[in-house]
BALOBA-1460 file (C-alpha; in Angstrom, 3 decimals):
// residues 141
<rec num="1" residu="m" x="-9.501" y="18.658" z="-5.859"/>
<rec num="2" residu="g" x="-6.065" y="18.773" z="-4.625"/>
<rec num="3" residu="l" x="-3.227" y="16.016" z="-4.487"/>
<rec num="4" residu="v" x="-3.786" y="12.737" z="-5.055"/>
<rec num="5" residu="v" x="-1.952" y="10.374" z="-3.306"/>
<rec num="6" residu="y" x="-1.058" y="7.040" z="-3.940"/>
<rec num="7" residu="t" x="-0.200" y="3.615" z="-2.336"/>
<rec num="8" residu="g" x="-0.155" y="-0.003" z="-2.185"/>
<rec num="9" residu="g" x="0.026" y="-3.068" z="-0.213"/>
<rec num="10" residu="t" x="-2.099" y="-6.165" z="1.000"/>
<rec num="11" residu="f" x="-3.846" y="-4.739" z="4.607"/>
<rec num="12" residu="d" x="-3.595" y="-8.015" z="6.086"/>
<rec num="13" residu="l" x="-5.393" y="-7.595" z="9.467"/>
<rec num="14" residu="f" x="-5.348" y="-4.040" z="9.642"/>
<rec num="15" residu="h" x="-3.496" y="-2.966" z="12.723"/>
<rec num="16" residu="s" x="-2.230" y="0.824" z="14.074"/>
<rec num="17" residu="g" x="0.349" y="1.272" z="11.868"/>
<rec num="18" residu="h" x="-1.810" y="0.707" z="8.693"/>
<rec num="19" residu="a" x="-4.126" y="3.504" z="10.555"/>
<rec num="20" residu="n" x="-0.949" y="6.118" z="11.271"/>
<rec num="21" residu="f" x="0.356" y="5.623" z="7.755"/>
<rec num="22" residu="l" x="-2.971" y="6.394" z="6.058"/>
<rec num="23" residu="k" x="-3.525" y="9.088" z="8.354"/>
<rec num="24" residu="q" x="-0.241" y="10.622" z="7.095"/>
<rec num="25" residu="c" x="-0.616" y="10.353" z="3.429"/>
<rec num="26" residu="s" x="-4.669" y="12.173" z="3.954"/>
<rec num="27" residu="e" x="-2.664" y="15.288" z="5.914"/>
<rec num="28" residu="l" x="-1.323" y="15.213" z="2.060"/>
<rec num="29" residu="g" x="-4.388" y="14.944" z="0.256"/>
<rec num="30" residu="r" x="-6.869" y="12.421" z="-0.979"/>
<rec num="31" residu="v" x="-5.872" y="8.512" z="-0.884"/>
<rec num="32" residu="v" x="-6.378" y="6.450" z="-3.602"/>
<rec num="33" residu="v" x="-5.067" y="2.108" z="-2.523"/>
<rec num="34" residu="s" x="-4.471" y="0.411" z="-4.596"/>
<rec num="35" residu="l" x="-5.052" y="-3.127" z="-3.232"/>
<rec num="36" residu="n" x="-3.145" y="-6.414" z="-3.921"/>
<rec num="37" residu="t" x="-5.300" y="-9.589" z="-4.974"/>
<rec num="38" residu="d" x="-5.053" y="-12.468" z="-2.814"/>
<rec num="39" residu="e" x="-3.787" y="-14.061" z="-6.436"/>
<rec num="40" residu="f" x="-0.761" y="-11.942" z="-6.245"/>
<rec num="41" residu="i" x="-0.030" y="-12.345" z="-2.406"/>
<rec num="42" residu="a" x="-0.468" y="-16.178" z="-3.367"/>
<rec num="43" residu="a" x="2.262" y="-15.697" z="-5.644"/>
<rec num="44" residu="y" x="4.387" y="-13.382" z="-4.380"/>
<rec num="45" residu="k" x="4.543" y="-14.314" z="-0.985"/>
<rec num="46" residu="g" x="4.269" y="-17.796" z="-1.416"/>
<rec num="47" residu="k" x="1.055" y="-17.847" z="1.156"/>
<rec num="48" residu="s" x="-2.661" y="-16.253" z="1.398"/>
<rec num="49" residu="p" x="-3.178" y="-13.469" z="3.662"/>
<rec num="50" residu="i" x="-5.459" y="-13.763" z="6.268"/>
<rec num="51" residu="m" x="-8.438" y="-12.069" z="5.217"/>
<rec num="52" residu="d" x="-9.643" y="-11.990" z="1.915"/>
<rec num="53" residu="y" x="-10.040" y="-8.992" z="-0.636"/>
<rec num="54" residu="a" x="-13.103" y="-8.503" z="0.015"/>
<rec num="55" residu="e" x="-12.693" y="-8.638" z="3.958"/>
<rec num="56" residu="r" x="-9.784" y="-6.114" z="3.072"/>
<rec num="57" residu="k" x="-11.144" y="-3.730" z="0.720"/>
<rec num="58" residu="a" x="-14.427" y="-3.451" z="3.137"/>
<rec num="59" residu="v" x="-11.582" y="-2.593" z="6.550"/>
<rec num="60" residu="l" x="-9.919" y="-0.374" z="4.079"/>
<rec num="61" residu="e" x="-13.208" y="1.262" z="2.792"/>
<rec num="62" residu="s" x="-14.629" y="2.354" z="6.054"/>
<rec num="63" residu="c" x="-11.194" y="4.098" z="7.148"/>
<rec num="64" residu="r" x="-11.580" y="7.658" z="7.234"/>
<rec num="65" residu="y" x="-7.942" y="8.031" z="5.624"/>
<rec num="66" residu="v" x="-9.003" y="6.252" z="2.793"/>
<rec num="67" residu="d" x="-10.948" y="7.636" z="-0.510"/>
<rec num="68" residu="e" x="-11.337" y="4.612" z="-2.694"/>
<rec num="69" residu="v" x="-9.849" y="1.790" z="-2.723"/>
<rec num="70" residu="v" x="-8.893" y="-0.116" z="-6.145"/>
<rec num="71" residu="p" x="-7.770" y="-3.274" z="-6.915"/>
<rec num="72" residu="n" x="-3.362" y="-3.565" z="-8.059"/>
<rec num="73" residu="e" x="-4.580" y="-5.487" z="-11.094"/>
<rec num="74" residu="g" x="-1.562" y="-5.020" z="-12.412"/>
<rec num="75" residu="g" x="0.295" y="-7.537" z="-10.043"/>
<rec num="76" residu="s" x="3.604" y="-7.111" z="-9.515"/>
<rec num="77" residu="d" x="3.308" y="-4.527" z="-13.049"/>
<rec num="78" residu="s" x="1.491" y="-2.000" z="-10.647"/>
<rec num="79" residu="t" x="2.249" y="1.369" z="-13.418"/>
<rec num="80" residu="i" x="-1.469" y="-0.713" z="-14.809"/>
<rec num="81" residu="a" x="-2.978" y="0.753" z="-11.363"/>
<rec num="82" residu="i" x="-0.982" y="3.793" z="-10.832"/>
<rec num="83" residu="t" x="-1.668" y="4.856" z="-14.488"/>
<rec num="84" residu="k" x="-5.209" y="4.521" z="-13.717"/>
<rec num="85" residu="v" x="-5.145" y="6.770" z="-10.893"/>
<rec num="86" residu="f" x="-3.129" y="10.069" z="-11.224"/>
<rec num="87" residu="p" x="-1.588" y="10.719" z="-7.926"/>
<rec num="88" residu="h" x="0.625" y="13.080" z="-7.366"/>
<rec num="89" residu="i" x="2.571" y="11.245" z="-5.260"/>
<rec num="90" residu="i" x="2.916" y="7.479" z="-4.946"/>
<rec num="91" residu="a" x="3.384" y="7.100" z="-0.938"/>
<rec num="92" residu="i" x="5.349" y="4.464" z="0.816"/>
<rec num="93" residu="g" x="6.449" y="3.576" z="4.614"/>
<rec num="94" residu="s" x="9.895" y="3.970" z="4.694"/>
<rec num="95" residu="d" x="10.478" y="0.321" z="5.572"/>
<rec num="96" residu="w" x="11.288" y="0.625" z="1.966"/>
<rec num="97" residu="a" x="14.191" y="3.285" z="1.743"/>
<rec num="98" residu="k" x="16.855" y="0.198" z="1.534"/>
<rec num="99" residu="r" x="14.707" y="-1.758" z="-0.721"/>
<rec num="100" residu="d" x="14.231" y="-1.984" z="-4.416"/>
<rec num="101" residu="y" x="11.302" y="-0.020" z="-4.200"/>
<rec num="102" residu="y" x="10.869" y="1.143" z="-7.768"/>
<rec num="103" residu="k" x="11.631" y="-2.433" z="-9.281"/>
<rec num="104" residu="q" x="9.247" y="-4.098" z="-6.541"/>
<rec num="105" residu="m" x="6.534" y="-1.776" z="-8.498"/>
<rec num="106" residu="g" x="7.796" y="-2.230" z="-12.092"/>
<rec num="107" residu="f" x="8.711" y="1.436" z="-12.541"/>
<rec num="108" residu="t" x="12.033" y="3.902" z="-12.873"/>
<rec num="109" residu="q" x="13.082" y="7.784" z="-11.802"/>
<rec num="110" residu="d" x="12.639" y="8.428" z="-15.456"/>
<rec num="111" residu="w" x="8.909" y="6.893" z="-15.860"/>
<rec num="112" residu="l" x="8.163" y="8.897" z="-12.748"/>
<rec num="113" residu="d" x="9.551" y="11.797" z="-14.291"/>
<rec num="114" residu="e" x="7.422" y="11.700" z="-17.078"/>
<rec num="115" residu="r" x="4.525" y="11.880" z="-15.468"/>
<rec num="116" residu="g" x="5.225" y="14.190" z="-12.868"/>
<rec num="117" residu="i" x="4.595" y="11.791" z="-10.333"/>
<rec num="118" residu="s" x="6.648" y="12.146" z="-6.797"/>
<rec num="119" residu="l" x="8.001" y="9.054" z="-4.856"/>
<rec num="120" residu="l" x="7.457" y="9.969" z="-0.608"/>
<rec num="121" residu="y" x="8.781" y="8.236" z="1.675"/>
<rec num="122" residu="i" x="6.421" y="7.912" z="5.129"/>
<rec num="123" residu="p" x="7.730" y="7.223" z="8.564"/>
<rec num="124" residu="y" x="7.399" y="3.799" z="9.459"/>
<rec num="125" residu="t" x="5.394" y="2.388" z="12.735"/>
<rec num="126" residu="v" x="7.896" y="0.341" z="14.790"/>
<rec num="127" residu="g" x="6.910" y="-2.226" z="16.710"/>
<rec num="128" residu="i" x="3.737" y="-2.898" z="15.004"/>
<rec num="129" residu="s" x="4.138" y="-4.889" z="11.955"/>
<rec num="130" residu="t" x="1.193" y="-8.254" z="10.001"/>
<rec num="131" residu="t" x="4.132" y="-10.264" z="10.819"/>
<rec num="132" residu="k" x="4.402" y="-9.895" z="14.109"/>
<rec num="133" residu="l" x="0.549" y="-9.967" z="14.574"/>
<rec num="134" residu="k" x="0.425" y="-12.868" z="13.228"/>
<rec num="135" residu="a" x="3.370" y="-13.543" z="15.677"/>
<rec num="136" residu="r" x="1.517" y="-12.445" z="18.425"/>
<rec num="137" residu="i" x="-1.950" y="-15.157" z="17.982"/>
<rec num="138" residu="r" x="0.592" y="-17.835" z="17.461"/>
<rec num="139" residu="g" x="1.754" y="-17.389" z="21.568"/>
<rec num="140" residu="l" x="5.717" y="-16.388" z="19.898"/>
<rec num="141" residu="e" x="5.999" y="-12.679" z="20.771"/>
């Protein structure tokens, strides 16, 4: 069956950076995306996403680099979704390298080690982001 690659996120206004990231994940194995719920996004970011959960899920499911989409039902405690997926690898963008991803996700290196899960940073696509797209739409960029 190969390796299972877990990644999570909001994936609002799906763009080339998302596609590039997911393509790189797919080169490692079977990709399972844990998609943040609308409620979690509103609580975490203080605003709702542009696209609702069903819309974001439909876009991800149509992406050839994604094998499965599951809800991030644990919100800030991502261990709930992770333990249901049983991944070999958790892939994240390298933009997280200088932030506390462990705290964000609700796990420790020991927790990952106990489950045989590797954390892998995927190079971030420079120049594109949902925030930048929103600025373009507003005519600010």
